[in-house]
C-alpha positions in Angstrom: 3.2 -192.8 -10.2 6.6 -191.1 -9.9 9.5 -193.0 -8.3 12.4 -191.3 -6.5 15.8 -193.0 -6.3 16.8 -193.1 -2.6 20.1 -194.7 -3.2 21.6 -198.0 -4.3 18.8 -198.3 -7.0 16.1 -198.3 -4.3 13.0 -196.4 -5.4 10.1 -195.0 -3.5 6.7 -193.7 -4.7 6.8 -189.9 -4.5 3.1 -189.7 -4.0 3.3 -191.8 -0.9 6.0 -189.7 0.8 4.8 -187.5 3.7 8.0 -186.2 5.1 11.8 -186.5 4.6 13.8 -185.6 7.8 17.2 -185.9 9.3 17.5 -188.8 11.8 19.3 -186.8 14.5 16.4 -185.7 16.7 15.1 -187.7 19.6 11.5 -187.8 18.3 12.7 -189.2 14.9 14.8 -191.8 16.7 11.6 -192.8 18.7 9.6 -193.1 15.4 12.3 -195.3 13.9 12.5 -197.5 17.0 8.7 -197.9 17.0 8.6 -198.7 13.3 11.2 -201.4 13.9 9.1 -202.9 16.7 6.0 -202.8 14.6 7.6 -204.2 11.5 7.1 -201.0 9.5 10.8 -200.2 9.0 12.4 -200.5 5.6 16.2 -200.1 5.8 17.6 -199.0 2.4 21.0 -198.0 3.7 22.8 -201.2 2.7 24.8 -201.0 6.0 25.7 -197.3 5.6 25.0 -194.5 8.0 21.4 -193.3 8.0 21.2 -189.7 6.8 17.5 -189.4 5.9 14.3 -190.8 7.3 11.3 -191.0 5.0 7.8 -191.4 6.5 5.1 -192.6 4.2 1.3 -192.2 4.3 1.0 -195.9 5.1 3.1 -195.4 8.3 6.1 -197.1 6.9 9.5 -195.6 7.8 12.3 -195.8 5.2 15.9 -195.2 6.0 18.2 -193.9 3.4 22.0 -193.2 3.3 21.4 -190.1 1.2 21.0 -186.8 2.9 17.5 -185.4 3.4 18.3 -182.4 1.2 19.4 -184.7 -1.6 16.1 -186.7 -1.5 14.1 -183.5 -1.4 16.0 -182.1 -4.4 15.3 -185.3 -6.3 11.6 -184.9 -5.4 11.7 -181.3 -6.6 13.3 -182.4 -9.9 10.5 -184.9 -10.5 8.0 -182.2 -9.8 9.7 -179.8 -12.3 9.9 -182.6 -14.9 6.2 -183.3 -14.4 5.3 -179.6 -15.0 7.4 -179.5 -18.2 5.6 -182.6 -19.5 2.2 -180.9 -18.7 3.3 -177.8 -20.6 4.3 -179.7 -23.8 
């Protein structure tokens, strides 16, 4: 299980992440609103502006103040670290 820091010490299981997207588009705004209604929304922004929306395989929606590119790069770093561990 690999955990990715999504800001303010909040971590998410990298294996459960399906997509990391920007919150700007109308379809993503609808997904966030539906998750809030269904109780599947996790707000990890600590009151800051939402810059990334993470959707998990359990249909939970996680909001982060980090940009989507930053979260994706942290995910890539974890994958690179995992490959180096396998090579050793």
